[in-house]
N, CA and C atoms of all chains as a GROMACS GRO file, in nm:
protein
  645
    1MET      N    1  14.926  11.005  10.409
    1MET     CA    2  15.050  10.959  10.345
    1MET      C    3  15.077  10.817  10.390
    2HIS      N    4  15.073  10.725  10.296
    2HIS     CA    5  15.087  10.584  10.332
    2HIS      C    6  15.219  10.530  10.279
    3ALA      N    7  15.306  10.483  10.368
    3ALA     CA    8  15.432  10.420  10.327
    3ALA      C    9  15.449  10.295  10.411
    4ARG      N   10  15.482  10.184  10.346
    4ARG     CA   11  15.491  10.059  10.421
    4ARG      C   12  15.597   9.968  10.360
    5ILE      N   13  15.671   9.901  10.447
    5ILE     CA   14  15.763   9.796  10.406
    5ILE      C   15  15.696   9.665  10.449
    6SER      N   16  15.684   9.570  10.358
    6SER     CA   17  15.606   9.451  10.389
    6SER      C   18  15.671   9.324  10.337
    7ALA      N   19  15.661   9.219  10.415
    7ALA     CA   20  15.713   9.089  10.370
    7ALA      C   21  15.606   9.010  10.294
    8GLU      N   22  15.485   9.065  10.284
    8GLU     CA   23  15.374   8.997  10.217
    8GLU      C   24  15.360   9.048  10.073
    9PRO      N   25  15.297   8.970   9.986
    9PRO     CA   26  15.273   9.019   9.848
    9PRO      C   27  15.199   9.153   9.847
   10LEU      N   28  15.234   9.238   9.749
   10LEU     CA   29  15.177   9.372   9.741
   10LEU      C   30  15.058   9.373   9.645
   11SER      N   31  14.967   9.468   9.669
   11SER     CA   32  14.850   9.479   9.582
   11SER      C   33  14.837   9.621   9.529
   12LEU      N   34  14.844   9.631   9.394
   12LEU     CA   35  14.830   9.761   9.330
   12LEU      C   36  14.690   9.818   9.355
   13SER      N   37  14.589   9.731   9.354
   13SER     CA   38  14.452   9.784   9.372
   13SER      C   39  14.433   9.834   9.515
   14ASP      N   40  14.501   9.772   9.612
   14ASP     CA   41  14.488   9.821   9.750
   14ASP      C   42  14.548   9.961   9.766
   15VAL      N   43  14.667   9.984   9.708
   15VAL     CA   44  14.724  10.120   9.723
   15VAL      C   45  14.643  10.222   9.642
   16ALA      N   46  14.587  10.180   9.528
   16ALA     CA   47  14.504  10.271   9.449
   16ALA      C   48  14.382  10.315   9.530
   17LYS      N   49  14.323  10.222   9.605
   17LYS     CA   50  14.206  10.258   9.687
   17LYS      C   51  14.243  10.360   9.794
   18LEU      N   52  14.367  10.349   9.845
   18LEU     CA   53  14.409  10.441   9.953
   18LEU      C   54  14.415  10.586   9.907
   19VAL      N   55  14.436  10.610   9.777
   19VAL     CA   56  14.453  10.748   9.730
   19VAL      C   57  14.327  10.803   9.662
   20ALA      N   58  14.224  10.720   9.650
   20ALA     CA   59  14.100  10.765   9.584
   20ALA      C   60  14.037  10.879   9.666
   21HIS      N   61  13.981  10.977   9.595
   21HIS     CA   62  13.921  11.093   9.663
   21HIS      C   63  13.820  11.157   9.566
   22PRO      N   64  13.707  11.208   9.616
   22PRO     CA   65  13.608  11.269   9.527
   22PRO      C   66  13.664  11.385   9.443
   23ALA      N   67  13.770  11.453   9.494
   23ALA     CA   68  13.826  11.567   9.420
   23ALA      C   69  13.938  11.524   9.326
   24ALA      N   70  13.973  11.395   9.326
   24ALA     CA   71  14.083  11.347   9.240
   24ALA      C   72  14.026  11.290   9.111
   25GLY      N   73  14.055  11.358   9.000
   25GLY     CA   74  14.008  11.311   8.870
   25GLY      C   75  14.102  11.210   8.807
   26ALA      N   76  14.222  11.195   8.866
   26ALA     CA   77  14.322  11.105   8.807
   26ALA      C   78  14.391  11.024   8.915
   27ILE      N   79  14.405  10.895   8.891
   27ILE     CA   80  14.488  10.810   8.977
   27ILE      C   81  14.588  10.739   8.886
   28VAL      N   82  14.718  10.760   8.913
   28VAL     CA   83  14.823  10.690   8.839
   28VAL      C   84  14.884  10.587   8.932
   29THR      N   85  14.899  10.463   8.883
   29THR     CA   86  14.964  10.359   8.963
   29THR      C   87  15.087  10.307   8.889
   30PHE      N   88  15.184  10.265   8.968
   30PHE     CA   89  15.306  10.204   8.913
   30PHE      C   90  15.337  10.078   8.991
   31GLN      N   91  15.377   9.974   8.919
   31GLN     CA   92  15.423   9.851   8.984
   31GLN      C   93  15.557   9.811   8.927
   32GLY      N   94  15.655   9.789   9.015
   32GLY     CA   95  15.785   9.737   8.973
   32GLY      C   96  15.785   9.588   8.998
   33THR      N   97  15.826   9.512   8.896
   33THR     CA   98  15.810   9.367   8.898
   33THR      C   99  15.943   9.296   8.872
   34THR      N  100  15.967   9.189   8.945
   34THR     CA  101  16.088   9.107   8.922
   34THR      C  102  16.088   9.054   8.779
   35ARG      N  103  16.200   9.073   8.709
   35ARG     CA  104  16.207   9.026   8.570
   35ARG      C  105  16.342   8.959   8.546
   36GLU      N  106  16.345   8.866   8.456
   36GLU     CA  107  16.467   8.807   8.398
   36GLU      C  108  16.554   8.728   8.496
   37VAL      N  109  16.520   8.725   8.625
   37VAL     CA  110  16.596   8.643   8.719
   37VAL      C  111  16.499   8.549   8.790
   38ASP      N  112  16.553   8.447   8.858
   38ASP     CA  113  16.464   8.353   8.927
   38ASP      C  114  16.389   8.421   9.040
   39ARG      N  115  16.464   8.501   9.115
   39ARG     CA  116  16.399   8.577   9.221
   39ARG      C  117  16.491   8.687   9.269
   40LEU      N  118  16.433   8.783   9.340
   40LEU     CA  119  16.511   8.889   9.404
   40LEU      C  120  16.487   8.879   9.554
   41ASP      N  121  16.594   8.896   9.632
   41ASP     CA  122  16.580   8.904   9.778
   41ASP      C  123  16.603   9.048   9.819
   42TYR      N  124  16.507   9.107   9.887
   42TYR     CA  125  16.522   9.245   9.931
   42TYR      C  126  16.546   9.251  10.081
   43GLU      N  127  16.637   9.340  10.118
   43GLU     CA  128  16.666   9.364  10.260
   43GLU      C  129  16.648   9.513  10.284
   44ALA      N  130  16.588   9.551  10.394
   44ALA     CA  131  16.566   9.693  10.423
   44ALA      C  132  16.612   9.726  10.565
   45TYR      N  133  16.652   9.850  10.583
   45TYR     CA  134  16.671   9.906  10.717
   45TYR      C  135  16.534   9.960  10.754
   46VAL      N  136  16.448   9.868  10.798
   46VAL     CA  137  16.304   9.898  10.808
   46VAL      C  138  16.276  10.017  10.898
   47GLU      N  139  16.347  10.024  11.011
   47GLU     CA  140  16.318  10.132  11.109
   47GLU      C  141  16.344  10.270  11.048
   48MET      N  142  16.433  10.278  10.949
   48MET     CA  143  16.457  10.406  10.882
   48MET      C  144  16.379  10.415  10.751
   49ALA      N  145  16.369  10.304  10.679
   49ALA     CA  146  16.312  10.308  10.544
   49ALA      C  147  16.166  10.354  10.546
   50GLU      N  148  16.090  10.305  10.644
   50GLU     CA  149  15.948  10.340  10.645
   50GLU      C  150  15.924  10.488  10.673
   51PRO      N  151  15.981  10.544  10.782
   51PRO     CA  152  15.961  10.688  10.803
   51PRO      C  153  16.023  10.774  10.693
   52TYR      N  154  16.138  10.731  10.638
   52TYR     CA  155  16.202  10.808  10.531
   52TYR      C  156  16.112  10.811  10.409
   53MET      N  157  16.053  10.696  10.376
   53MET     CA  158  15.965  10.689  10.259
   53MET      C  159  15.842  10.776  10.281
   54ARG      N  160  15.790  10.778  10.402
   54ARG     CA  161  15.672  10.860  10.432
   54ARG      C  162  15.704  11.008  10.409
   55ARG      N  163  15.822  11.051  10.455
   55ARG     CA  164  15.861  11.192  10.441
   55ARG      C  165  15.884  11.225  10.293
   56LEU      N  166  15.948  11.133  10.222
   56LEU     CA  167  15.973  11.151  10.078
   56LEU      C  168  15.839  11.166  10.002
   57LEU      N  169  15.741  11.086  10.039
   57LEU     CA  170  15.610  11.094   9.972
   57LEU      C  171  15.544  11.228  10.003
   58ARG      N  172  15.558  11.274  10.127
   58ARG     CA  173  15.502  11.404  10.164
   58ARG      C  174  15.562  11.514  10.077
   59GLU      N  175  15.694  11.510  10.054
   59GLU     CA  176  15.760  11.610   9.970
   59GLU      C  177  15.712  11.602   9.826
   60CYS      N  178  15.696  11.482   9.773
   60CYS     CA  179  15.647  11.466   9.635
   60CYS      C  180  15.504  11.519   9.623
   61LEU      N  181  15.424  11.491   9.724
   61LEU     CA  182  15.284  11.537   9.723
   61LEU      C  183  15.279  11.690   9.716
   62GLU      N  184  15.363  11.755   9.797
   62GLU     CA  185  15.362  11.902   9.800
   62GLU      C  186  15.417  11.960   9.670
   63GLN      N  187  15.528  11.900   9.619
   63GLN     CA  188  15.590  11.955   9.499
   63GLN      C  189  15.501  11.942   9.376
   64HIS      N  190  15.420  11.837   9.371
   64HIS     CA  191  15.343  11.811   9.250
   64HIS      C  192  15.194  11.837   9.266
   65GLY      N  193  15.155  11.894   9.380
   65GLY     CA  194  15.015  11.929   9.400
   65GLY      C  195  14.922  11.809   9.394
   66LEU      N  196  14.966  11.699   9.457
   66LEU     CA  197  14.884  11.578   9.455
   66LEU      C  198  14.775  11.586   9.563
   67ARG      N  199  14.673  11.503   9.545
   67ARG     CA  200  14.570  11.488   9.648
   67ARG      C  201  14.618  11.386   9.752
   68ALA      N  202  14.673  11.275   9.707
   68ALA     CA  203  14.724  11.172   9.797
   68ALA      C  204  14.830  11.088   9.726
   69LEU      N  205  14.913  11.023   9.806
   69LEU     CA  206  15.022  10.943   9.750
   69LEU      C  207  15.048  10.826   9.846
   70ALA      N  208  15.064  10.708   9.790
   70ALA     CA  209  15.087  10.588   9.873
   70ALA      C  210  15.191  10.501   9.804
   71ALA      N  211  15.275  10.435   9.885
   71ALA     CA  212  15.374  10.343   9.827
   71ALA      C  213  15.404  10.232   9.927
   72GLU      N  214  15.431  10.114   9.873
   72GLU     CA  215  15.471  10.000   9.955
   72GLU      C  216  15.588   9.930   9.886
   73HIS      N  217  15.684   9.884   9.967
   73HIS     CA  218  15.797   9.809   9.914
   73HIS      C  219  15.803   9.675   9.985
   74ARG      N  220  15.828   9.571   9.908
   74ARG     CA  221  15.834   9.438   9.967
   74ARG      C  222  15.977   9.405  10.011
   75VAL      N  223  15.990   9.324  10.115
   75VAL     CA  224  16.119   9.270  10.156
   75VAL      C  225  16.110   9.118  10.160
   76GLY      N  226  16.228   9.054  10.163
   76GLY     CA  227  16.233   8.908  10.156
   76GLY      C  228  16.237   8.864  10.011
   77SER      N  229  16.203   8.739   9.986
   77SER     CA  230  16.212   8.684   9.851
   77SER      C  231  16.093   8.724   9.766
   78VAL      N  232  16.122   8.776   9.646
   78VAL     CA  233  16.016   8.813   9.552
   78VAL      C  234  16.038   8.734   9.424
   79PRO      N  235  15.954   8.633   9.398
   79PRO     CA  236  15.973   8.549   9.279
   79PRO      C  237  15.945   8.624   9.149
   80LEU      N  238  15.997   8.569   9.041
   80LEU     CA  239  15.975   8.623   8.906
   80LEU      C  240  15.828   8.656   8.886
   81GLY      N  241  15.801   8.778   8.836
   81GLY     CA  242  15.664   8.817   8.803
   81GLY      C  243  15.587   8.883   8.915
   82GLU      N  244  15.641   8.879   9.039
   82GLU     CA  245  15.568   8.944   9.150
   82GLU      C  246  15.619   9.086   9.172
   83ALA      N  247  15.534   9.168   9.237
   83ALA     CA  248  15.567   9.309   9.257
   83ALA      C  249  15.664   9.327   9.373
   84SER      N  250  15.767   9.410   9.351
   84SER     CA  251  15.854   9.446   9.463
   84SER      C  252  15.822   9.584   9.516
   85VAL      N  253  15.758   9.667   9.433
   85VAL     CA  254  15.721   9.801   9.479
   85VAL      C  255  15.593   9.844   9.407
   86VAL      N  256  15.506   9.913   9.480
   86VAL     CA  257  15.385   9.969   9.420
   86VAL      C  258  15.369  10.114   9.467
   87VAL      N  259  15.323  10.199   9.374
   87VAL     CA  260  15.303  10.341   9.403
   87VAL      C  261  15.168  10.382   9.346
   88ALA      N  262  15.093  10.465   9.418
   88ALA     CA  263  14.969  10.522   9.363
   88ALA      C  264  14.964  10.669   9.398
   89ALA      N  265  14.934  10.751   9.297
   89ALA     CA  266  14.924  10.897   9.316
   89ALA      C  267  14.790  10.944   9.264
   90SER      N  268  14.723  11.029   9.342
   90SER     CA  269  14.599  11.088   9.291
   90SER      C  270  14.612  11.240   9.289
   91ALA      N  271  14.544  11.300   9.191
   91ALA     CA  272  14.548  11.446   9.174
   91ALA      C  273  14.422  11.488   9.100
   92ALA      N  274  14.399  11.619   9.096
   92ALA     CA  275  14.283  11.668   9.023
   92ALA      C  276  14.293  11.627   8.875
   93HIS      N  277  14.415  11.638   8.819
   93HIS     CA  278  14.434  11.612   8.676
   93HIS      C  279  14.552  11.516   8.653
   94ARG      N  280  14.554  11.454   8.534
   94ARG     CA  281  14.652  11.349   8.508
   94ARG      C  282  14.797  11.397   8.508
   95GLN      N  283  14.821  11.522   8.462
   95GLN     CA  284  14.960  11.569   8.453
   95GLN      C  285  15.029  11.561   8.590
   96GLU      N  286  14.961  11.612   8.693
   96GLU     CA  287  15.021  11.611   8.826
   96GLU      C  288  15.036  11.468   8.876
   97ALA      N  289  14.935  11.385   8.849
   97ALA     CA  290  14.938  11.248   8.901
   97ALA      C  291  15.054  11.169   8.839
   98PHE      N  292  15.073  11.183   8.706
   98PHE     CA  293  15.186  11.114   8.641
   98PHE      C  294  15.320  11.164   8.696
   99ALA      N  295  15.335  11.296   8.704
   99ALA     CA  296  15.464  11.353   8.750
   99ALA      C  297  15.492  11.314   8.895
  100GLY      N  298  15.389  11.315   8.978
  100GLY     CA  299  15.408  11.283   9.119
  100GLY      C  300  15.444  11.136   9.140
  101ALA      N  301  15.378  11.047   9.066
  101ALA     CA  302  15.407  10.904   9.078
  101ALA      C  303  15.550  10.876   9.031
  102ARG      N  304  15.589  10.941   8.922
  102ARG     CA  305  15.725  10.924   8.868
  102ARG      C  306  15.830  10.971   8.967
  103ALA      N  307  15.806  11.088   9.026
  103ALA     CA  308  15.902  11.142   9.123
  103ALA      C  309  15.914  11.049   9.243
  104ALA      N  310  15.801  10.995   9.287
  104ALA     CA  311  15.802  10.908   9.405
  104ALA      C  312  15.883  10.782   9.379
  105ILE      N  313  15.861  10.713   9.268
  105ILE     CA  314  15.935  10.589   9.244
  105ILE      C  315  16.083  10.619   9.219
  106ASP      N  316  16.113  10.729   9.150
  106ASP     CA  317  16.254  10.763   9.126
  106ASP      C  318  16.327  10.787   9.258
  107ARG      N  319  16.261  10.858   9.349
  107ARG     CA  320  16.327  10.889   9.478
  107ARG      C  321  16.333  10.765   9.568
  108ILE      N  322  16.231  10.682   9.565
  108ILE     CA  323  16.235  10.558   9.645
  108ILE      C  324  16.357  10.475   9.605
  109LYS      N  325  16.378  10.461   9.475
  109LYS     CA  326  16.491  10.379   9.426
  109LYS      C  327  16.626  10.438   9.464
  110ALA      N  328  16.635  10.570   9.466
  110ALA     CA  329  16.765  10.635   9.485
  110ALA      C  330  16.799  10.666   9.629
  111GLU      N  331  16.700  10.669   9.719
  111GLU     CA  332  16.727  10.723   9.853
  111GLU      C  333  16.692  10.632   9.970
  112VAL      N  334  16.595  10.543   9.953
  112VAL     CA  335  16.548  10.464  10.067
  112VAL      C  336  16.644  10.347  10.093
  113PRO      N  337  16.682  10.325  10.220
  113PRO     CA  338  16.779  10.218  10.249
  113PRO      C  339  16.720  10.077  10.232
  114ILE      N  340  16.722  10.032  10.106
  114ILE     CA  341  16.676   9.899  10.067
  114ILE      C  342  16.778   9.843   9.968
  115TRP      N  343  16.807   9.714   9.980
  115TRP     CA  344  16.908   9.650   9.893
  115TRP      C  345  16.848   9.524   9.833
  116LYS      N  346  16.891   9.492   9.711
  116LYS     CA  347  16.842   9.369   9.652
  116LYS      C  348  16.956   9.279   9.606
  117ARG      N  349  16.930   9.149   9.618
  117ARG     CA  350  17.023   9.046   9.574
  117ARG      C  351  16.953   8.963   9.468
  118GLU      N  352  17.020   8.949   9.353
  118GLU     CA  353  16.965   8.869   9.243
  118GLU      C  354  17.001   8.724   9.260
  119LEU      N  355  16.906   8.636   9.240
  119LEU     CA  356  16.936   8.493   9.235
  119LEU      C  357  16.899   8.441   9.098
  120SER      N  358  17.000   8.389   9.029
  120SER     CA  359  16.979   8.344   8.893
  120SER      C  360  17.071   8.226   8.865
  121GLY      N  361  17.015   8.115   8.819
  121GLY     CA  362  17.094   7.996   8.788
  121GLY      C  363  17.181   7.951   8.904
  122GLY      N  364  17.129   7.961   9.026
  122GLY     CA  365  17.202   7.914   9.144
  122GLY      C  366  17.305   8.012   9.197
  123GLU      N  367  17.322   8.127   9.128
  123GLU     CA  368  17.418   8.227   9.175
  123GLU      C  369  17.347   8.346   9.236
  124ALA      N  370  17.407   8.402   9.342
  124ALA     CA  371  17.348   8.519   9.408
  124ALA      C  372  17.446   8.634   9.405
  125ARG      N  373  17.396   8.756   9.378
  125ARG     CA  374  17.485   8.872   9.388
  125ARG      C  375  17.405   8.996   9.425
  126TRP      N  376  17.467   9.079   9.512
  126TRP     CA  377  17.404   9.205   9.549
  126TRP      C  378  17.413   9.300   9.430
  127VAL      N  379  17.304   9.367   9.402
  127VAL     CA  380  17.296   9.453   9.285
  127VAL      C  381  17.354   9.591   9.319
  128GLY      N  382  17.445   9.637   9.235
  128GLY     CA  383  17.503   9.770   9.253
  128GLY      C  384  17.395   9.875   9.241
  129GLY      N  385  17.399   9.977   9.322
  129GLY     CA  386  17.290  10.076   9.321
  129GLY      C  387  17.342  10.218   9.321
  130VAL      N  388  17.270  10.303   9.392
  130VAL     CA  389  17.295  10.447   9.395
  130VAL      C  390  17.328  10.486   9.539
  131LEU      N  391  17.433  10.564   9.557
  131LEU     CA  392  17.465  10.613   9.691
  131LEU      C  393  17.369  10.728   9.724
  132PRO      N  394  17.292  10.715   9.832
  132PRO     CA  395  17.193  10.820   9.863
  132PRO      C  396  17.258  10.956   9.891
  133MET      N  397  18.309  10.587  12.466
  133MET     CA  398  18.163  10.567  12.461
  133MET      C  399  18.132  10.458  12.359
  134LYS      N  400  18.016  10.396  12.381
  134LYS     CA  401  17.976  10.286  12.292
  134LYS      C  402  17.877  10.337  12.187
  135VAL      N  403  17.898  10.294  12.061
  135VAL     CA  404  17.805  10.327  11.952
  135VAL      C  405  17.765  10.195  11.886
  136ASN      N  406  17.639  10.182  11.856
  136ASN     CA  407  17.590  10.061  11.789
  136ASN      C  408  17.592  10.083  11.637
  137VAL      N  409  17.650   9.989  11.563
  137VAL     CA  410  17.662  10.001  11.417
  137VAL      C  411  17.575   9.897  11.351
  138ARG      N  412  17.482   9.943  11.266
  138ARG     CA  413  17.394   9.851  11.192
  138ARG      C  414  17.454   9.823  11.055
  139LEU      N  415  17.450   9.698  11.015
  139LEU     CA  416  17.508   9.654  10.888
  139LEU      C  417  17.402   9.584  10.804
  140PHE      N  418  17.411   9.607  10.673
  140PHE     CA  419  17.312   9.550  10.582
  140PHE      C  420  17.381   9.493  10.458
  141ALA      N  421  17.310   9.403  10.392
  141ALA     CA  422  17.351   9.350  10.261
  141ALA      C  423  17.496   9.300  10.264
  142THR      N  424  17.580   9.348  10.172
  142THR     CA  425  17.718   9.300  10.163
  142THR      C  426  17.793   9.311  10.296
  143LEU      N  427  17.779   9.425  10.363
  143LEU     CA  428  17.854   9.446  10.487
  143LEU      C  429  17.806   9.352  10.597
  144ARG      N  430  17.676   9.328  10.603
  144ARG     CA  431  17.621   9.234  10.702
  144ARG      C  432  17.678   9.095  10.679
  145GLU      N  433  17.684   9.056  10.551
  145GLU     CA  434  17.737   8.923  10.520
  145GLU      C  435  17.885   8.912  10.555
  146ARG      N  436  17.961   9.018  10.524
  146ARG     CA  437  18.104   9.016  10.554
  146ARG      C  438  18.130   9.006  10.704
  147ALA      N  439  18.051   9.082  10.780
  147ALA     CA  440  18.071   9.085  10.926
  147ALA      C  441  18.013   8.961  10.993
  148GLY      N  442  17.922   8.893  10.924
  148GLY     CA  443  17.853   8.780  10.986
  148GLY      C  444  17.763   8.825  11.100
  149ALA      N  445  17.720   8.953  11.096
  149ALA     CA  446  17.635   9.007  11.202
  149ALA      C  447  17.559   9.127  11.147
  150SER      N  448  17.438   9.149  11.195
  150SER     CA  449  17.360   9.264  11.146
  150SER      C  450  17.384   9.388  11.232
  151SER      N  451  17.457   9.371  11.341
  151SER     CA  452  17.490   9.487  11.424
  151SER      C  453  17.611   9.458  11.510
  152ILE      N  454  17.699   9.557  11.525
  152ILE     CA  455  17.815   9.542  11.613
  152ILE      C  456  17.828   9.667  11.699
  153ASP      N  457  17.888   9.653  11.814
  153ASP     CA  458  17.916   9.770  11.899
  153ASP      C  459  18.062   9.809  11.882
  154ILE      N  460  18.088   9.940  11.874
  154ILE     CA  461  18.228   9.986  11.871
  154ILE      C  462  18.248  10.087  11.983
  155GLU      N  463  18.372  10.099  12.025
  155GLU     CA  464  18.408  10.191  12.133
  155GLU      C  465  18.478  10.312  12.071
  156LEU      N  466  18.432  10.431  12.104
  156LEU     CA  467  18.490  10.554  12.048
  156LEU      C  468  18.520  10.652  12.160
  157PRO      N  469  18.619  10.740  12.137
  157PRO     CA  470  18.642  10.845  12.238
  157PRO      C  471  18.524  10.943  12.242
  158GLU      N  472  18.508  11.010  12.356
  158GLU     CA  473  18.405  11.116  12.366
  158GLU      C  474  18.430  11.218  12.255
  159ARG      N  475  18.322  11.278  12.204
  159ARG     CA  476  18.326  11.380  12.099
  159ARG      C  477  18.377  11.326  11.965
  160ALA      N  478  18.369  11.197  11.944
  160ALA     CA  479  18.407  11.140  11.815
  160ALA      C  480  18.303  11.180  11.710
  161THR      N  481  18.348  11.183  11.583
  161THR     CA  482  18.258  11.215  11.472
  161THR      C  483  18.229  11.087  11.393
  162VAL      N  484  18.140  11.101  11.295
  162VAL     CA  485  18.108  10.989  11.205
  162VAL      C  486  18.235  10.942  11.133
  163ASP      N  487  18.318  11.039  11.092
  163ASP     CA  488  18.443  11.007  11.023
  163ASP      C  489  18.534  10.922  11.113
  164ASP      N  490  18.540  10.955  11.241
  164ASP     CA  491  18.621  10.876  11.336
  164ASP      C  492  18.568  10.734  11.345
  165ALA      N  493  18.436  10.720  11.346
  165ALA     CA  494  18.376  10.586  11.353
  165ALA      C  495  18.412  10.505  11.228
  166LEU      N  496  18.412  10.571  11.112
  166LEU     CA  497  18.447  10.500  10.988
  166LEU      C  498  18.592  10.453  10.992
  167ASP      N  499  18.681  10.536  11.049
  167ASP     CA  500  18.821  10.494  11.061
  167ASP      C  501  18.833  10.367  11.145
  168VAL      N  502  18.758  10.362  11.254
  168VAL     CA  503  18.761  10.244  11.341
  168VAL      C  504  18.707  10.122  11.266
  169LEU      N  505  18.600  10.143  11.191
  169LEU     CA  506  18.537  10.030  11.120
  169LEU      C  507  18.626   9.980  11.007
  170ARG      N  508  18.700  10.071  10.941
  170ARG     CA  509  18.790  10.030  10.832
  170ARG      C  510  18.905   9.945  10.882
  171GLU      N  511  18.933   9.953  11.010
  171GLU     CA  512  19.042   9.873  11.067
  171GLU      C  513  18.997   9.734  11.109
  172ARG      N  514  18.868   9.710  11.104
  172ARG     CA  515  18.821   9.575  11.140
  172ARG      C  516  18.842   9.482  11.020
  173ALA      N  517  18.908   9.371  11.045
  173ALA     CA  518  18.949   9.281  10.937
  173ALA      C  519  18.832   9.238  10.849
  174GLU      N  520  18.718   9.210  10.912
  174GLU     CA  521  18.607   9.155  10.834
  174GLU      C  522  18.540   9.260  10.745
  175LEU      N  523  18.562   9.389  10.774
  175LEU     CA  524  18.497   9.494  10.695
  175LEU      C  525  18.593   9.570  10.604
  176ALA      N  526  18.723   9.553  10.627
  176ALA     CA  527  18.822   9.637  10.558
  176ALA      C  528  18.810   9.632  10.406
  177ASP      N  529  18.805   9.511  10.350
  177ASP     CA  530  18.798   9.498  10.203
  177ASP      C  531  18.674   9.565  10.146
  178ALA      N  532  18.560   9.533  10.206
  178ALA     CA  533  18.434   9.586  10.153
  178ALA      C  534  18.429   9.738  10.166
  179LEU      N  535  18.480   9.792  10.277
  179LEU     CA  536  18.476   9.938  10.295
  179LEU      C  537  18.577  10.009  10.206
  180ALA      N  538  18.681   9.937  10.162
  180ALA     CA  539  18.776   9.997  10.068
  180ALA      C  540  18.715  10.003   9.928
  181ARG      N  541  18.622   9.911   9.900
  181ARG     CA  542  18.566   9.895   9.766
  181ARG      C  543  18.435   9.972   9.747
  182LEU      N  544  18.354   9.978   9.854
  182LEU     CA  545  18.219  10.034   9.840
  182LEU      C  546  18.210  10.173   9.901
  183PRO      N  547  18.145  10.268   9.829
  183PRO     CA  548  18.117  10.396   9.894
  183PRO      C  549  18.008  10.376   9.999
  184VAL      N  550  18.012  10.453  10.106
  184VAL     CA  551  17.904  10.444  10.206
  184VAL      C  552  17.852  10.581  10.244
  185ARG      N  553  17.723  10.585  10.270
  185ARG     CA  554  17.658  10.700  10.330
  185ARG      C  555  17.626  10.655  10.473
  186VAL      N  556  17.628  10.747  10.566
  186VAL     CA  557  17.603  10.710  10.705
  186VAL      C  558  17.473  10.773  10.754
  187ALA      N  559  17.397  10.694  10.827
  187ALA     CA  560  17.279  10.747  10.897
  187ALA      C  561  17.305  10.733  11.047
  188VAL      N  562  17.267  10.836  11.121
  188VAL     CA  563  17.275  10.829  11.267
  188VAL      C  564  17.134  10.847  11.321
  189ASN      N  565  17.097  10.754  11.405
  189ASN     CA  566  16.961  10.753  11.461
  189ASN      C  567  16.855  10.770  11.351
  190ARG      N  568  16.881  10.699  11.240
  190ARG     CA  569  16.786  10.685  11.129
  190ARG      C  570  16.768  10.810  11.043
  191GLU      N  571  16.870  10.898  11.043
  191GLU     CA  572  16.872  11.014  10.953
  191GLU      C  573  17.008  11.018  10.884
  192TYR      N  574  17.008  11.045  10.752
  192TYR     CA  575  17.137  11.062  10.684
  192TYR      C  576  17.210  11.182  10.744
  193VAL      N  577  17.342  11.167  10.764
  193VAL     CA  578  17.423  11.276  10.820
  193VAL      C  579  17.551  11.290  10.738
  194GLU      N  580  17.620  11.403  10.759
  194GLU     CA  581  17.749  11.425  10.694
  194GLU      C  582  17.861  11.366  10.782
  195LEU      N  583  17.981  11.352  10.722
  195LEU     CA  584  18.091  11.285  10.792
  195LEU      C  585  18.137  11.358  10.918
  196GLY      N  586  18.117  11.488  10.920
  196GLY     CA  587  18.163  11.564  11.036
  196GLY      C  588  18.068  11.563  11.154
  197ALA      N  589  17.953  11.498  11.138
  197ALA     CA  590  17.851  11.500  11.245
  197ALA      C  591  17.905  11.436  11.373
  198ALA      N  592  17.868  11.496  11.486
  198ALA     CA  593  17.914  11.446  11.616
  198ALA      C  594  17.832  11.324  11.657
  199LEU      N  595  17.899  11.232  11.726
  199LEU     CA  596  17.831  11.112  11.778
  199LEU      C  597  17.817  11.124  11.929
  200HIS      N  598  17.718  11.054  11.982
  200HIS     CA  599  17.694  11.052  12.126
  200HIS      C  600  17.679  10.908  12.171
  201ALA      N  601  17.700  10.886  12.299
  201ALA     CA  602  17.692  10.750  12.353
  201ALA      C  603  17.558  10.687  12.316
  202ASP      N  604  17.564  10.561  12.278
  202ASP     CA  605  17.446  10.481  12.244
  202ASP      C  606  17.375  10.525  12.116
  203ASP      N  607  17.440  10.609  12.034
  203ASP     CA  608  17.383  10.639  11.902
  203ASP      C  609  17.374  10.511  11.819
  204GLU      N  610  17.279  10.510  11.727
  204GLU     CA  611  17.269  10.402  11.629
  204GLU      C  612  17.322  10.454  11.496
  205LEU      N  613  17.437  10.400  11.455
  205LEU     CA  614  17.500  10.443  11.330
  205LEU      C  615  17.477  10.332  11.228
  206ALA      N  616  17.431  10.369  11.107
  206ALA     CA  617  17.407  10.268  11.004
  206ALA      C  618  17.495  10.296  10.884
  207LEU      N  619  17.560  10.193  10.832
  207LEU     CA  620  17.641  10.205  10.712
  207LEU      C  621  17.552  10.170  10.592
  208ILE      N  622  17.528  10.272  10.508
  208ILE     CA  623  17.438  10.254  10.394
  208ILE      C  624  17.522  10.248  10.267
  209THR      N  625  17.540  10.129  10.213
  209THR     CA  626  17.610  10.114  10.085
  209THR      C  627  17.509  10.152   9.975
  210PRO      N  628  17.553  10.166   9.849
  210PRO     CA  629  17.458  10.207   9.744
  210PRO      C  630  17.328  10.126   9.748
  211VAL      N  631  17.217  10.198   9.747
  211VAL     CA  632  17.085  10.134   9.765
  211VAL      C  633  17.032  10.086   9.630
  212SER      N  634  16.949   9.982   9.634
  212SER     CA  635  16.900   9.924   9.508
  212SER      C  636  16.756   9.875   9.522
  213GLY      N  637  16.673   9.956   9.587
  213GLY     CA  638  16.531   9.921   9.595
  213GLY      C  639  16.466   9.931   9.458
  214GLY      N  640  16.341   9.891   9.451
  214GLY     CA  641  16.268   9.893   9.324
  214GLY      C  642  16.313   9.778   9.235
  215CYS      N  643  16.281   9.788   9.106
  215CYS     CA  644  16.315   9.678   9.015
  215CYS      C  645  16.422   9.716   8.916
   0.00000   0.00000   0.00000
């Protein structure tokens, strides 16, 4: 189970490699990308976010019968077009892999202590989110 | 007893600090800590406006949870990870 908070650019192909397995016939990947604003600044409660994300991925893996699941979230400034989050799920078949990847990104967004601030046209504002 | 409070995003900016120490009576709960924090001038407005979830020692807890000396309490305003 791979979960990481990183200040460096994220790589979808790197997380996909982490979940590859001879018994996995399907790998689904997801990338969330900064759009429509100049940049996003992410702040995380890293000491909690990383272990929480790892446990959340473990639960998604068990619920959806996945072979492996990996996710990384970026912190700091993420310019337009770069990835802020990447997820990769592997399973024997595509149905489980799609459902597991979807559950993982939905729960990461709703539960992990990470906040983003939009910067657009010289103005900055914290984005309203979901109370975990 | 002393409890360390971690602040993030809006609350961190309002407080001008990413962590503050507060003094609480023995056997205080999370709810008691929130009452103390709501009385701090720099946090009062934001805490009146924003809902918060609390984590103690890096686990989400309910308001009635007991606190102990040197606990790390984090105020988690609505989260907005992802895109």
